[in-house]
All heavy atoms as a GROMACS GRO file, in nm:
protein
  637
    1MET      N    1  -0.402   2.324   0.991
    1MET     CA    2  -0.440   2.212   1.080
    1MET      C    3  -0.426   2.262   1.225
    1MET      O    4  -0.339   2.337   1.258
    1MET     CB    5  -0.336   2.100   1.061
    1MET     CG    6  -0.357   1.979   1.136
    1MET     SD    7  -0.250   1.832   1.108
    1MET     CE    8  -0.294   1.791   0.940
    2ASN      N    9  -0.532   2.218   1.305
    2ASN     CA   10  -0.528   2.278   1.444
    2ASN      C   11  -0.440   2.206   1.540
    2ASN      O   12  -0.400   2.095   1.516
    2ASN     CB   13  -0.678   2.285   1.494
    2ASN     CG   14  -0.734   2.150   1.511
    2ASN    OD1   15  -0.679   2.065   1.569
    2ASN    ND2   16  -0.860   2.132   1.478
    3GLU      N   17  -0.405   2.263   1.651
    3GLU     CA   18  -0.314   2.216   1.745
    3GLU      C   19  -0.361   2.088   1.809
    3GLU      O   20  -0.282   2.003   1.828
    3GLU     CB   21  -0.295   2.325   1.858
    3GLU     CG   22  -0.175   2.307   1.933
    3GLU     CD   23  -0.049   2.324   1.856
    3GLU    OE1   24  -0.047   2.405   1.762
    3GLU    OE2   25   0.049   2.252   1.894
    4LEU      N   26  -0.499   2.077   1.833
    4LEU     CA   27  -0.556   1.956   1.889
    4LEU      C   28  -0.519   1.835   1.792
    4LEU      O   29  -0.479   1.723   1.840
    4LEU     CB   30  -0.697   1.967   1.915
    4LEU     CG   31  -0.759   1.842   1.982
    4LEU    CD1   32  -0.713   1.821   2.119
    4LEU    CD2   33  -0.912   1.872   1.993
    5ARG      N   34  -0.550   1.846   1.672
    5ARG     CA   35  -0.519   1.740   1.574
    5ARG      C   36  -0.372   1.703   1.562
    5ARG      O   37  -0.345   1.590   1.563
    5ARG     CB   38  -0.576   1.777   1.438
    5ARG     CG   39  -0.577   1.661   1.339
    5ARG     CD   40  -0.646   1.707   1.214
    5ARG     NE   41  -0.647   1.598   1.122
    5ARG     CZ   42  -0.664   1.612   0.991
    5ARG    NH1   43  -0.691   1.725   0.941
    5ARG    NH2   44  -0.665   1.491   0.914
    6ILE      N   45  -0.286   1.805   1.562
    6ILE     CA   46  -0.140   1.778   1.572
    6ILE      C   47  -0.100   1.705   1.682
    6ILE      O   48  -0.023   1.610   1.675
    6ILE     CB   49  -0.072   1.912   1.549
    6ILE    CG1   50  -0.089   1.966   1.402
    6ILE    CG2   51   0.088   1.902   1.581
    6ILE    CD1   52  -0.044   2.116   1.386
    7ASN      N   53  -0.149   1.751   1.796
    7ASN     CA   54  -0.115   1.683   1.920
    7ASN      C   55  -0.154   1.530   1.928
    7ASN      O   56  -0.092   1.448   1.984
    7ASN     CB   57  -0.163   1.760   2.051
    7ASN     CG   58  -0.091   1.893   2.071
    7ASN    OD1   59   0.030   1.897   2.038
    7ASN    ND2   60  -0.165   1.976   2.134
    8SER      N   61  -0.269   1.509   1.867
    8SER     CA   62  -0.323   1.366   1.870
    8SER      C   63  -0.229   1.280   1.778
    8SER      O   64  -0.205   1.173   1.805
    8SER     CB   65  -0.468   1.362   1.827
    8SER     OG   66  -0.479   1.390   1.686
    9PHE      N   67  -0.182   1.344   1.663
    9PHE     CA   68  -0.086   1.275   1.582
    9PHE      C   69   0.051   1.248   1.650
    9PHE      O   70   0.100   1.140   1.639
    9PHE     CB   71  -0.065   1.348   1.445
    9PHE     CG   72  -0.188   1.362   1.354
    9PHE    CD1   73  -0.190   1.466   1.273
    9PHE    CD2   74  -0.267   1.264   1.344
    9PHE    CE1   75  -0.310   1.483   1.199
    9PHE    CE2   76  -0.386   1.267   1.269
    9PHE     CZ   77  -0.404   1.382   1.190
   10ILE      N   78   0.089   1.339   1.725
   10ILE     CA   79   0.219   1.327   1.790
   10ILE      C   80   0.204   1.204   1.901
   10ILE      O   81   0.282   1.121   1.913
   10ILE     CB   82   0.254   1.462   1.861
   10ILE    CG1   83   0.292   1.562   1.766
   10ILE    CG2   84   0.363   1.438   1.967
   10ILE    CD1   85   0.300   1.702   1.819
   11LYS      N   86   0.088   1.209   1.972
   11LYS     CA   87   0.064   1.102   2.067
   11LYS      C   88   0.062   0.966   1.992
   11LYS      O   89   0.130   0.870   2.047
   11LYS     CB   90  -0.062   1.122   2.146
   11LYS     CG   91  -0.088   1.017   2.249
   11LYS     CD   92  -0.218   1.046   2.326
   11LYS     CE   93  -0.248   0.944   2.431
   11LYS     NZ   94  -0.171   0.838   2.449
   12ILE      N   95  -0.006   0.955   1.881
   12ILE     CA   96  -0.011   0.827   1.811
   12ILE      C   97   0.130   0.782   1.770
   12ILE      O   98   0.158   0.672   1.773
   12ILE     CB   99  -0.109   0.842   1.694
   12ILE    CG1  100  -0.263   0.850   1.733
   12ILE    CG2  101  -0.106   0.720   1.594
   12ILE    CD1  102  -0.347   0.897   1.626
   13LEU      N  103   0.205   0.876   1.718
   13LEU     CA  104   0.338   0.845   1.668
   13LEU      C  105   0.423   0.796   1.782
   13LEU      O  106   0.502   0.696   1.759
   13LEU     CB  107   0.398   0.976   1.605
   13LEU     CG  108   0.536   0.961   1.542
   13LEU    CD1  109   0.543   0.844   1.426
   13LEU    CD2  110   0.580   1.093   1.473
   14LYS      N  111   0.423   0.858   1.894
   14LYS     CA  112   0.498   0.820   2.014
   14LYS      C  113   0.457   0.687   2.056
   14LYS      O  114   0.535   0.595   2.098
   14LYS     CB  115   0.484   0.914   2.116
   14LYS     CG  116   0.559   1.047   2.108
   14LYS     CD  117   0.537   1.135   2.223
   14LYS     CE  118   0.628   1.264   2.206
   14LYS     NZ  119   0.605   1.354   2.320
   15ASP      N  120   0.326   0.649   2.061
   15ASP     CA  121   0.264   0.533   2.114
   15ASP      C  122   0.277   0.403   2.023
   15ASP      O  123   0.318   0.308   2.062
   15ASP     CB  124   0.121   0.545   2.158
   15ASP     CG  125   0.095   0.634   2.277
   15ASP    OD1  126   0.200   0.671   2.349
   15ASP    OD2  127  -0.012   0.676   2.302
   16ASP      N  128   0.244   0.433   1.895
   16ASP     CA  129   0.246   0.328   1.804
   16ASP      C  130   0.356   0.320   1.706
   16ASP      O  131   0.374   0.230   1.618
   16ASP     CB  132   0.116   0.344   1.715
   16ASP     CG  133  -0.019   0.341   1.796
   16ASP    OD1  134  -0.008   0.280   1.911
   16ASP    OD2  135  -0.126   0.379   1.748
   17LYS      N  136   0.447   0.418   1.713
   17LYS     CA  137   0.566   0.429   1.632
   17LYS      C  138   0.536   0.470   1.485
   17LYS      O  139   0.628   0.461   1.401
   17LYS     CB  140   0.657   0.305   1.643
   17LYS     CG  141   0.682   0.252   1.772
   17LYS     CD  142   0.770   0.358   1.850
   17LYS     CE  143   0.806   0.306   1.995
   17LYS     NZ  144   0.810   0.407   2.086
   18SER      N  145   0.408   0.489   1.447
   18SER     CA  146   0.378   0.529   1.310
   18SER      C  147   0.235   0.601   1.315
   18SER      O  148   0.158   0.578   1.409
   18SER     CB  149   0.366   0.412   1.216
   18SER     OG  150   0.264   0.326   1.249
   19VAL      N  151   0.216   0.687   1.214
   19VAL     CA  152   0.095   0.755   1.203
   19VAL      C  153   0.070   0.786   1.055
   19VAL      O  154   0.167   0.805   0.981
   19VAL     CB  155   0.089   0.880   1.291
   19VAL    CG1  156   0.184   0.984   1.240
   19VAL    CG2  157  -0.053   0.943   1.291
   20HIS      N  158  -0.064   0.786   1.008
   20HIS     CA  159  -0.094   0.808   0.874
   20HIS      C  160  -0.216   0.902   0.882
   20HIS      O  161  -0.304   0.895   0.967
   20HIS     CB  162  -0.152   0.674   0.810
   20HIS     CG  163  -0.040   0.562   0.806
   20HIS    ND1  164   0.029   0.532   0.704
   20HIS    CD2  165  -0.016   0.475   0.910
   20HIS    CE1  166   0.107   0.435   0.735
   20HIS    NE2  167   0.077   0.402   0.863
   21PHE      N  168  -0.214   1.000   0.798
   21PHE     CA  169  -0.325   1.098   0.793
   21PHE      C  170  -0.328   1.170   0.662
   21PHE      O  171  -0.233   1.169   0.584
   21PHE     CB  172  -0.310   1.196   0.914
   21PHE     CG  173  -0.191   1.283   0.911
   21PHE    CD1  174  -0.180   1.403   0.840
   21PHE    CD2  175  -0.076   1.241   0.975
   21PHE    CE1  176  -0.065   1.485   0.852
   21PHE    CE2  177   0.038   1.311   0.979
   21PHE     CZ  178   0.048   1.434   0.916
   22SER      N  179  -0.434   1.232   0.633
   22SER     CA  180  -0.446   1.322   0.516
   22SER      C  181  -0.457   1.463   0.549
   22SER      O  182  -0.518   1.496   0.655
   22SER     CB  183  -0.564   1.273   0.427
   22SER     OG  184  -0.692   1.299   0.492
   23TYR      N  185  -0.408   1.553   0.468
   23TYR     CA  186  -0.404   1.702   0.478
   23TYR      C  187  -0.385   1.763   0.353
   23TYR      O  188  -0.288   1.730   0.277
   23TYR     CB  189  -0.295   1.728   0.586
   23TYR     CG  190  -0.277   1.878   0.623
   23TYR    CD1  191  -0.392   1.945   0.670
   23TYR    CD2  192  -0.175   1.948   0.577
   23TYR    CE1  193  -0.382   2.090   0.709
   23TYR    CE2  194  -0.170   2.089   0.603
   23TYR     CZ  195  -0.279   2.150   0.673
   23TYR     OH  196  -0.256   2.288   0.692
   24ASN      N  197  -0.473   1.862   0.326
   24ASN     CA  198  -0.458   1.929   0.192
   24ASN      C  199  -0.443   1.846   0.065
   24ASN      O  200  -0.358   1.860  -0.015
   24ASN     CB  201  -0.343   2.031   0.204
   24ASN     CG  202  -0.370   2.153   0.275
   24ASN    OD1  203  -0.489   2.188   0.321
   24ASN    ND2  204  -0.272   2.220   0.322
   25GLU      N  205  -0.533   1.739   0.062
   25GLU     CA  206  -0.532   1.650  -0.038
   25GLU      C  207  -0.401   1.567  -0.073
   25GLU      O  208  -0.381   1.518  -0.186
   25GLU     CB  209  -0.576   1.717  -0.175
   25GLU     CG  210  -0.715   1.778  -0.161
   25GLU     CD  211  -0.758   1.854  -0.288
   25GLU    OE1  212  -0.715   1.808  -0.396
   25GLU    OE2  213  -0.836   1.953  -0.270
   26HIS      N  214  -0.325   1.560   0.039
   26HIS     CA  215  -0.210   1.468   0.042
   26HIS      C  216  -0.214   1.363   0.154
   26HIS      O  217  -0.293   1.383   0.249
   26HIS     CB  218  -0.084   1.547   0.049
   26HIS     CG  219  -0.049   1.631  -0.064
   26HIS    ND1  220  -0.064   1.766  -0.066
   26HIS    CD2  221  -0.009   1.599  -0.195
   26HIS    CE1  222  -0.037   1.812  -0.184
   26HIS    NE2  223   0.000   1.717  -0.256
   27TYR      N  224  -0.143   1.259   0.137
   27TYR     CA  225  -0.157   1.142   0.233
   27TYR      C  226  -0.018   1.135   0.292
   27TYR      O  227   0.079   1.108   0.232
   27TYR     CB  228  -0.205   1.024   0.161
   27TYR     CG  229  -0.340   1.047   0.108
   27TYR    CD1  230  -0.350   1.088  -0.029
   27TYR    CD2  231  -0.450   1.027   0.183
   27TYR    CE1  232  -0.478   1.118  -0.085
   27TYR    CE2  233  -0.572   1.058   0.125
   27TYR     CZ  234  -0.590   1.102  -0.005
   27TYR     OH  235  -0.705   1.137  -0.060
   28TYR      N  236  -0.010   1.140   0.423
   28TYR     CA  237   0.116   1.144   0.508
   28TYR      C  238   0.136   1.010   0.576
   28TYR      O  239   0.038   0.957   0.638
   28TYR     CB  240   0.117   1.254   0.600
   28TYR     CG  241   0.119   1.391   0.537
   28TYR    CD1  242   0.002   1.453   0.483
   28TYR    CD2  243   0.234   1.468   0.525
   28TYR    CE1  244   0.004   1.578   0.424
   28TYR    CE2  245   0.234   1.583   0.471
   28TYR     CZ  246   0.119   1.646   0.414
   28TYR     OH  247   0.116   1.765   0.353
   29GLU      N  248   0.259   0.959   0.574
   29GLU     CA  249   0.297   0.841   0.644
   29GLU      C  250   0.429   0.875   0.724
   29GLU      O  251   0.522   0.916   0.659
   29GLU     CB  252   0.326   0.736   0.544
   29GLU     CG  253   0.389   0.608   0.601
   29GLU     CD  254   0.429   0.508   0.492
   29GLU    OE1  255   0.497   0.546   0.394
   29GLU    OE2  256   0.390   0.396   0.501
   30ILE      N  257   0.426   0.866   0.848
   30ILE     CA  258   0.536   0.899   0.940
   30ILE      C  259   0.550   0.776   1.023
   30ILE      O  260   0.464   0.725   1.093
   30ILE     CB  261   0.514   1.029   1.017
   30ILE    CG1  262   0.476   1.141   0.930
   30ILE    CG2  263   0.631   1.058   1.100
   30ILE    CD1  264   0.437   1.265   1.006
   31PHE      N  265   0.678   0.724   1.025
   31PHE     CA  266   0.708   0.603   1.120
   31PHE      C  267   0.853   0.626   1.162
   31PHE      O  268   0.937   0.682   1.107
   31PHE     CB  269   0.682   0.477   1.041
   31PHE     CG  270   0.757   0.463   0.912
   31PHE    CD1  271   0.885   0.401   0.915
   31PHE    CD2  272   0.701   0.504   0.784
   31PHE    CE1  273   0.946   0.386   0.792
   31PHE    CE2  274   0.771   0.486   0.674
   31PHE     CZ  275   0.900   0.425   0.673
   32GLU      N  276   0.868   0.553   1.278
   32GLU     CA  277   0.999   0.556   1.340
   32GLU      C  278   1.101   0.476   1.257
   32GLU      O  279   1.071   0.360   1.213
   32GLU     CB  280   0.994   0.494   1.481
   32GLU     CG  281   1.114   0.525   1.558
   32GLU     CD  282   1.091   0.476   1.713
   32GLU    OE1  283   1.111   0.354   1.731
   32GLU    OE2  284   1.057   0.558   1.792
   33SER      N  285   1.205   0.529   1.226
   33SER     CA  286   1.318   0.462   1.154
   33SER      C  287   1.390   0.361   1.230
   33SER      O  288   1.432   0.387   1.343
   33SER     CB  289   1.412   0.565   1.088
   33SER     OG  290   1.518   0.492   1.029
   34ILE      N  291   1.402   0.242   1.183
   34ILE     CA  292   1.478   0.138   1.247
   34ILE      C  293   1.624   0.155   1.236
   34ILE      O  294   1.710   0.142   1.331
   34ILE     CB  295   1.431   0.004   1.206
   34ILE    CG1  296   1.280  -0.024   1.239
   34ILE    CG2  297   1.512  -0.109   1.262
   34ILE    CD1  298   1.224  -0.148   1.172
   35THR      N  299   1.673   0.198   1.114
   35THR     CA  300   1.812   0.204   1.088
   35THR      C  301   1.873   0.340   1.116
   35THR      O  302   1.987   0.348   1.149
   35THR     CB  303   1.846   0.162   0.945
   35THR    OG1  304   1.765   0.251   0.856
   35THR    CG2  305   1.804   0.030   0.916
   36ASP      N  306   1.796   0.438   1.099
   36ASP     CA  307   1.844   0.585   1.127
   36ASP      C  308   1.769   0.631   1.256
   36ASP      O  309   1.664   0.599   1.281
   36ASP     CB  310   1.803   0.678   1.012
   36ASP     CG  311   1.864   0.635   0.877
   36ASP    OD1  312   1.983   0.615   0.891
   36ASP    OD2  313   1.796   0.628   0.781
   37SER      N  314   1.839   0.724   1.333
   37SER     CA  315   1.771   0.772   1.448
   37SER      C  316   1.675   0.887   1.399
   37SER      O  317   1.720   0.979   1.327
   37SER     CB  318   1.877   0.832   1.553
   37SER     OG  319   1.951   0.926   1.485
   38GLY      N  320   1.554   0.872   1.431
   38GLY     CA  321   1.449   0.965   1.395
   38GLY      C  322   1.333   0.908   1.318
   38GLY      O  323   1.304   0.792   1.354
   39TYR      N  324   1.275   0.964   1.228
   39TYR     CA  325   1.152   0.932   1.164
   39TYR      C  326   1.155   0.939   1.014
   39TYR      O  327   1.221   1.036   0.968
   39TYR     CB  328   1.038   1.015   1.208
   39TYR     CG  329   1.007   0.992   1.361
   39TYR    CD1  330   1.075   1.079   1.463
   39TYR    CD2  331   0.923   0.899   1.413
   39TYR    CE1  332   1.054   1.066   1.594
   39TYR    CE2  333   0.899   0.874   1.544
   39TYR     CZ  334   0.963   0.967   1.638
   39TYR     OH  335   0.945   0.948   1.765
   40ILE      N  336   1.087   0.846   0.948
   40ILE     CA  337   1.080   0.857   0.804
   40ILE      C  338   0.942   0.940   0.772
   40ILE      O  339   0.832   0.886   0.835
   40ILE     CB  340   1.074   0.715   0.738
   40ILE    CG1  341   1.195   0.645   0.782
   40ILE    CG2  342   1.052   0.732   0.584
   40ILE    CD1  343   1.332   0.696   0.724
   41VAL      N  344   0.944   1.027   0.688
   41VAL     CA  345   0.818   1.108   0.657
   41VAL      C  346   0.802   1.096   0.500
   41VAL      O  347   0.883   1.129   0.426
   41VAL     CB  348   0.840   1.256   0.697
   41VAL    CG1  349   0.714   1.321   0.667
   41VAL    CG2  350   0.870   1.263   0.842
   42ASN      N  351   0.692   1.043   0.457
   42ASN     CA  352   0.658   1.027   0.322
   42ASN      C  353   0.528   1.095   0.292
   42ASN      O  354   0.429   1.093   0.364
   42ASN     CB  355   0.646   0.885   0.278
   42ASN     CG  356   0.778   0.806   0.280
   42ASN    OD1  357   0.874   0.866   0.248
   42ASN    ND2  358   0.777   0.691   0.326
   43VAL      N  359   0.515   1.161   0.176
   43VAL     CA  360   0.396   1.217   0.128
   43VAL      C  361   0.351   1.168   0.000
   43VAL      O  362   0.426   1.155  -0.101
   43VAL     CB  363   0.409   1.375   0.110
   43VAL    CG1  364   0.272   1.444   0.083
   43VAL    CG2  365   0.460   1.440   0.246
   44TYR      N  366   0.222   1.123  -0.012
   44TYR     CA  367   0.166   1.061  -0.134
   44TYR      C  368   0.050   1.143  -0.187
   44TYR      O  369  -0.022   1.218  -0.118
   44TYR     CB  370   0.108   0.916  -0.104
   44TYR     CG  371   0.221   0.822  -0.046
   44TYR    CD1  372   0.264   0.824   0.080
   44TYR    CD2  373   0.300   0.747  -0.138
   44TYR    CE1  374   0.358   0.745   0.132
   44TYR    CE2  375   0.398   0.663  -0.094
   44TYR     CZ  376   0.427   0.668   0.043
   44TYR     OH  377   0.525   0.581   0.091
   45SER      N  378   0.035   1.129  -0.321
   45SER     CA  379  -0.075   1.206  -0.392
   45SER      C  380  -0.200   1.117  -0.389
   45SER      O  381  -0.308   1.166  -0.426
   45SER     CB  382  -0.032   1.230  -0.535
   45SER     OG  383  -0.003   1.126  -0.604
   46SER      N  384  -0.198   0.994  -0.360
   46SER     CA  385  -0.310   0.910  -0.351
   46SER      C  386  -0.305   0.815  -0.223
   46SER      O  387  -0.196   0.782  -0.177
   46SER     CB  388  -0.312   0.813  -0.472
   46SER     OG  389  -0.411   0.706  -0.465
   47ASP      N  390  -0.420   0.778  -0.178
   47ASP     CA  391  -0.428   0.690  -0.064
   47ASP      C  392  -0.434   0.543  -0.094
   47ASP      O  393  -0.452   0.448  -0.026
   47ASP     CB  394  -0.545   0.723   0.033
   47ASP     CG  395  -0.680   0.699  -0.032
   47ASP    OD1  396  -0.682   0.691  -0.148
   47ASP    OD2  397  -0.774   0.709   0.042
   48GLU      N  398  -0.420   0.511  -0.226
   48GLU     CA  399  -0.418   0.371  -0.277
   48GLU      C  400  -0.310   0.292  -0.214
   48GLU      O  401  -0.193   0.344  -0.214
   48GLU     CB  402  -0.405   0.378  -0.437
   48GLU     CG  403  -0.428   0.238  -0.490
   48GLU     CD  404  -0.424   0.237  -0.644
   48GLU    OE1  405  -0.450   0.353  -0.705
   48GLU    OE2  406  -0.402   0.134  -0.703
   49LYS      N  407  -0.336   0.172  -0.168
   49LYS     CA  408  -0.240   0.091  -0.108
   49LYS      C  409  -0.234  -0.048  -0.179
   49LYS      O  410  -0.330  -0.087  -0.252
   49LYS     CB  411  -0.274   0.066   0.044
   49LYS     CG  412  -0.264   0.193   0.119
   49LYS     CD  413  -0.289   0.174   0.261
   49LYS     CE  414  -0.277   0.302   0.343
   49LYS     NZ  415  -0.304   0.288   0.487
   50ASP      N  416  -0.119  -0.113  -0.160
   50ASP     CA  417  -0.105  -0.253  -0.223
   50ASP      C  418  -0.162  -0.362  -0.131
   50ASP      O  419  -0.223  -0.326  -0.026
   50ASP     CB  420   0.044  -0.267  -0.253
   50ASP     CG  421   0.134  -0.273  -0.128
   50ASP    OD1  422   0.081  -0.293  -0.019
   50ASP    OD2  423   0.252  -0.267  -0.156
   51GLU      N  424  -0.136  -0.476  -0.169
   51GLU     CA  425  -0.203  -0.593  -0.093
   51GLU      C  426  -0.141  -0.607   0.044
   51GLU      O  427  -0.193  -0.667   0.131
   51GLU     CB  428  -0.186  -0.723  -0.174
   51GLU     CG  429  -0.048  -0.761  -0.198
   51GLU     CD  430   0.021  -0.693  -0.323
   51GLU    OE1  431  -0.049  -0.634  -0.410
   51GLU    OE2  432   0.142  -0.708  -0.345
   52GLY      N  433  -0.021  -0.557   0.061
   52GLY     CA  434   0.038  -0.544   0.204
   52GLY      C  435  -0.004  -0.428   0.284
   52GLY      O  436   0.055  -0.404   0.394
   53ASN      N  437  -0.099  -0.346   0.231
   53ASN     CA  438  -0.151  -0.228   0.303
   53ASN      C  439  -0.047  -0.114   0.312
   53ASN      O  440  -0.052  -0.037   0.405
   53ASN     CB  441  -0.208  -0.258   0.438
   53ASN     CG  442  -0.315  -0.160   0.488
   53ASN    OD1  443  -0.382  -0.096   0.395
   53ASN    ND2  444  -0.317  -0.142   0.612
   54ASP      N  445   0.040  -0.115   0.221
   54ASP     CA  446   0.148  -0.013   0.207
   54ASP      C  447   0.108   0.084   0.094
   54ASP      O  448   0.056   0.046  -0.010
   54ASP     CB  449   0.281  -0.069   0.180
   54ASP     CG  450   0.331  -0.150   0.295
   54ASP    OD1  451   0.323  -0.106   0.413
   54ASP    OD2  452   0.396  -0.260   0.274
   55TYR      N  453   0.135   0.217   0.112
   55TYR     CA  454   0.117   0.306   0.010
   55TYR      C  455   0.191   0.271  -0.110
   55TYR      O  456   0.302   0.218  -0.097
   55TYR     CB  457   0.155   0.455   0.050
   55TYR     CG  458   0.058   0.515   0.146
   55TYR    CD1  459   0.083   0.524   0.285
   55TYR    CD2  460  -0.062   0.576   0.104
   55TYR    CE1  461  -0.004   0.583   0.373
   55TYR    CE2  462  -0.151   0.635   0.187
   55TYR     CZ  463  -0.121   0.628   0.333
   55TYR     OH  464  -0.205   0.688   0.412
   56ILE      N  465   0.142   0.298  -0.229
   56ILE     CA  466   0.209   0.259  -0.364
   56ILE      C  467   0.322   0.365  -0.387
   56ILE      O  468   0.282   0.491  -0.396
   56ILE     CB  469   0.115   0.242  -0.467
   56ILE    CG1  470   0.019   0.126  -0.431
   56ILE    CG2  471   0.176   0.218  -0.604
   56ILE    CD1  472  -0.103   0.102  -0.525
   57ASP      N  473   0.438   0.324  -0.421
   57ASP     CA  474   0.546   0.410  -0.441
   57ASP      C  475   0.533   0.509  -0.553
   57ASP      O  476   0.582   0.624  -0.558
   57ASP     CB  477   0.677   0.335  -0.456
   57ASP     CG  478   0.733   0.272  -0.330
   57ASP    OD1  479   0.695   0.313  -0.232
   57ASP    OD2  480   0.817   0.177  -0.339
   58LYS      N  481   0.458   0.472  -0.661
   58LYS     CA  482   0.440   0.563  -0.774
   58LYS      C  483   0.364   0.689  -0.739
   58LYS      O  484   0.371   0.784  -0.811
   58LYS     CB  485   0.371   0.499  -0.896
   58LYS     CG  486   0.224   0.466  -0.878
   58LYS     CD  487   0.179   0.396  -1.021
   58LYS     CE  488   0.032   0.378  -1.009
   58LYS     NZ  489  -0.023   0.328  -1.137
   59TYR      N  490   0.299   0.688  -0.624
   59TYR     CA  491   0.220   0.813  -0.580
   59TYR      C  492   0.312   0.892  -0.474
   59TYR      O  493   0.264   0.984  -0.423
   59TYR     CB  494   0.091   0.767  -0.508
   59TYR     CG  495  -0.002   0.694  -0.608
   59TYR    CD1  496  -0.034   0.568  -0.589
   59TYR    CD2  497  -0.041   0.764  -0.729
   59TYR    CE1  498  -0.123   0.499  -0.679
   59TYR    CE2  499  -0.135   0.708  -0.820
   59TYR     CZ  500  -0.169   0.576  -0.796
   59TYR     OH  501  -0.251   0.509  -0.883
   60LEU      N  502   0.433   0.840  -0.447
   60LEU     CA  503   0.518   0.924  -0.349
   60LEU      C  504   0.562   1.046  -0.426
   60LEU      O  505   0.614   1.051  -0.532
   60LEU     CB  506   0.647   0.827  -0.324
   60LEU     CG  507   0.740   0.900  -0.232
   60LEU    CD1  508   0.677   0.912  -0.094
   60LEU    CD2  509   0.868   0.814  -0.226
   61ILE      N  510   0.535   1.169  -0.349
   61ILE     CA  511   0.569   1.298  -0.415
   61ILE      C  512   0.682   1.361  -0.330
   61ILE      O  513   0.744   1.450  -0.386
   61ILE     CB  514   0.452   1.390  -0.414
   61ILE    CG1  515   0.374   1.408  -0.296
   61ILE    CG2  516   0.358   1.338  -0.539
   61ILE    CD1  517   0.260   1.507  -0.302
   62ASP      N  518   0.704   1.325  -0.208
   62ASP     CA  519   0.814   1.376  -0.131
   62ASP      C  520   0.837   1.298  -0.009
   62ASP      O  521   0.749   1.210   0.034
   62ASP     CB  522   0.781   1.515  -0.079
   62ASP     CG  523   0.896   1.608  -0.047
   62ASP    OD1  524   1.012   1.545  -0.048
   62ASP    OD2  525   0.881   1.721  -0.002
   63GLY      N  526   0.956   1.296   0.051
   63GLY     CA  527   0.980   1.212   0.169
   63GLY      C  528   1.122   1.254   0.214
   63GLY      O  529   1.198   1.320   0.151
   64GLY      N  530   1.149   1.200   0.330
   64GLY     CA  531   1.279   1.224   0.389
   64GLY      C  532   1.287   1.171   0.531
   64GLY      O  533   1.204   1.109   0.583
   65ILE      N  534   1.405   1.196   0.593
   65ILE     CA  535   1.429   1.152   0.719
   65ILE      C  536   1.429   1.281   0.815
   65ILE      O  537   1.499   1.373   0.784
   65ILE     CB  538   1.565   1.081   0.736
   65ILE    CG1  539   1.557   0.957   0.651
   65ILE    CG2  540   1.600   1.047   0.876
   65ILE    CD1  541   1.696   0.888   0.642
   66CYS      N  542   1.362   1.261   0.921
   66CYS     CA  543   1.361   1.367   1.026
   66CYS      C  544   1.429   1.328   1.145
   66CYS      O  545   1.395   1.219   1.207
   66CYS     CB  546   1.215   1.411   1.060
   66CYS     SG  547   1.211   1.540   1.193
   67THR      N  548   1.540   1.382   1.180
   67THR     CA  549   1.630   1.324   1.295
   67THR      C  550   1.579   1.383   1.420
   67THR      O  551   1.653   1.358   1.518
   67THR     CB  552   1.779   1.351   1.262
   67THR    OG1  553   1.798   1.492   1.244
   67THR    CG2  554   1.823   1.272   1.148
   68GLY      N  555   1.473   1.454   1.430
   68GLY     CA  556   1.430   1.513   1.547
   68GLY      C  557   1.336   1.428   1.625
   68GLY      O  558   1.331   1.310   1.603
   69SER      N  559   1.256   1.492   1.705
   69SER     CA  560   1.157   1.436   1.798
   69SER      C  561   1.021   1.398   1.711
   69SER      O  562   1.015   1.433   1.593
   69SER     CB  563   1.119   1.521   1.905
   69SER     OG  564   1.048   1.641   1.855
   70ALA      N  565   0.931   1.342   1.774
   70ALA     CA  566   0.803   1.315   1.707
   70ALA      C  567   0.730   1.449   1.676
   70ALA      O  568   0.676   1.448   1.566
   70ALA     CB  569   0.701   1.235   1.802
   71ILE      N  570   0.746   1.544   1.754
   71ILE     CA  571   0.689   1.679   1.721
   71ILE      C  572   0.754   1.737   1.588
   71ILE      O  573   0.685   1.773   1.502
   71ILE     CB  574   0.702   1.781   1.835
   71ILE    CG1  575   0.630   1.739   1.958
   71ILE    CG2  576   0.669   1.920   1.798
   71ILE    CD1  577   0.657   1.807   2.085
   72ASP      N  578   0.883   1.719   1.585
   72ASP     CA  579   0.963   1.769   1.467
   72ASP      C  580   0.920   1.693   1.341
   72ASP      O  581   0.902   1.749   1.240
   72ASP     CB  582   1.102   1.752   1.482
   72ASP     CG  583   1.158   1.828   1.601
   72ASP    OD1  584   1.105   1.942   1.626
   72ASP    OD2  585   1.269   1.789   1.656
   73ALA      N  586   0.884   1.569   1.352
   73ALA     CA  587   0.855   1.480   1.242
   73ALA      C  588   0.712   1.517   1.186
   73ALA      O  589   0.691   1.527   1.067
   73ALA     CB  590   0.848   1.333   1.279
   74ILE      N  591   0.615   1.551   1.269
   74ILE     CA  592   0.488   1.596   1.235
   74ILE      C  593   0.502   1.731   1.163
   74ILE      O  594   0.441   1.750   1.052
   74ILE     CB  595   0.390   1.608   1.353
   74ILE    CG1  596   0.372   1.468   1.420
   74ILE    CG2  597   0.259   1.673   1.306
   74ILE    CD1  598   0.305   1.375   1.332
   75TYR      N  599   0.573   1.831   1.206
   75TYR     CA  600   0.586   1.955   1.150
   75TYR      C  601   0.679   1.956   1.028
   75TYR      O  602   0.673   2.041   0.938
   75TYR     CB  603   0.640   2.053   1.252
   75TYR     CG  604   0.523   2.110   1.342
   75TYR    CD1  605   0.528   2.074   1.478
   75TYR    CD2  606   0.434   2.200   1.295
   75TYR    CE1  607   0.420   2.112   1.563
   75TYR    CE2  608   0.328   2.237   1.376
   75TYR     CZ  609   0.328   2.200   1.511
   75TYR     OH  610   0.233   2.242   1.593
   76PHE      N  611   0.764   1.854   1.005
   76PHE     CA  612   0.867   1.843   0.908
   76PHE      C  613   0.809   1.862   0.760
   76PHE      O  614   0.855   1.924   0.684
   76PHE     CB  615   0.934   1.710   0.921
   76PHE     CG  616   1.040   1.682   0.812
   76PHE    CD1  617   1.154   1.749   0.819
   76PHE    CD2  618   1.023   1.586   0.714
   76PHE    CE1  619   1.266   1.729   0.738
   76PHE    CE2  620   1.130   1.558   0.628
   76PHE     CZ  621   1.252   1.635   0.635
   77MET      N  622   0.682   1.791   0.743
   77MET     CA  623   0.622   1.807   0.614
   77MET      C  624   0.506   1.901   0.599
   77MET      O  625   0.456   1.943   0.491
   77MET     CB  626   0.596   1.663   0.563
   77MET     CG  627   0.699   1.570   0.526
   77MET     SD  628   0.827   1.642   0.426
   77MET     CE  629   0.738   1.627   0.267
   78LEU      N  630   0.457   1.944   0.716
   78LEU     CA  631   0.340   2.034   0.711
   78LEU      C  632   0.388   2.169   0.691
   78LEU      O  633   0.331   2.258   0.618
   78LEU     CB  634   0.263   2.023   0.849
   78LEU     CG  635   0.201   1.901   0.884
   78LEU    CD1  636   0.130   1.910   1.014
   78LEU    CD2  637   0.104   1.859   0.779
   0.00000   0.00000   0.00000
């Protein structure tokens, strides 16, 4: 993934508090955690979403909490 694309994701995450993107046939969801300081990072095997426009949990393949900055959160799963 090139630096320009990564920087655009970082800006979106800082401005909108969440970002969604695909990379290497996986679907990434990163959002600011309300209860923990940092970001929640989830990786899915499918971009299928439910009626609430949320990714479907059965496609979750990895995830975790990144307690660093927006930059750290983007690089956390890449």
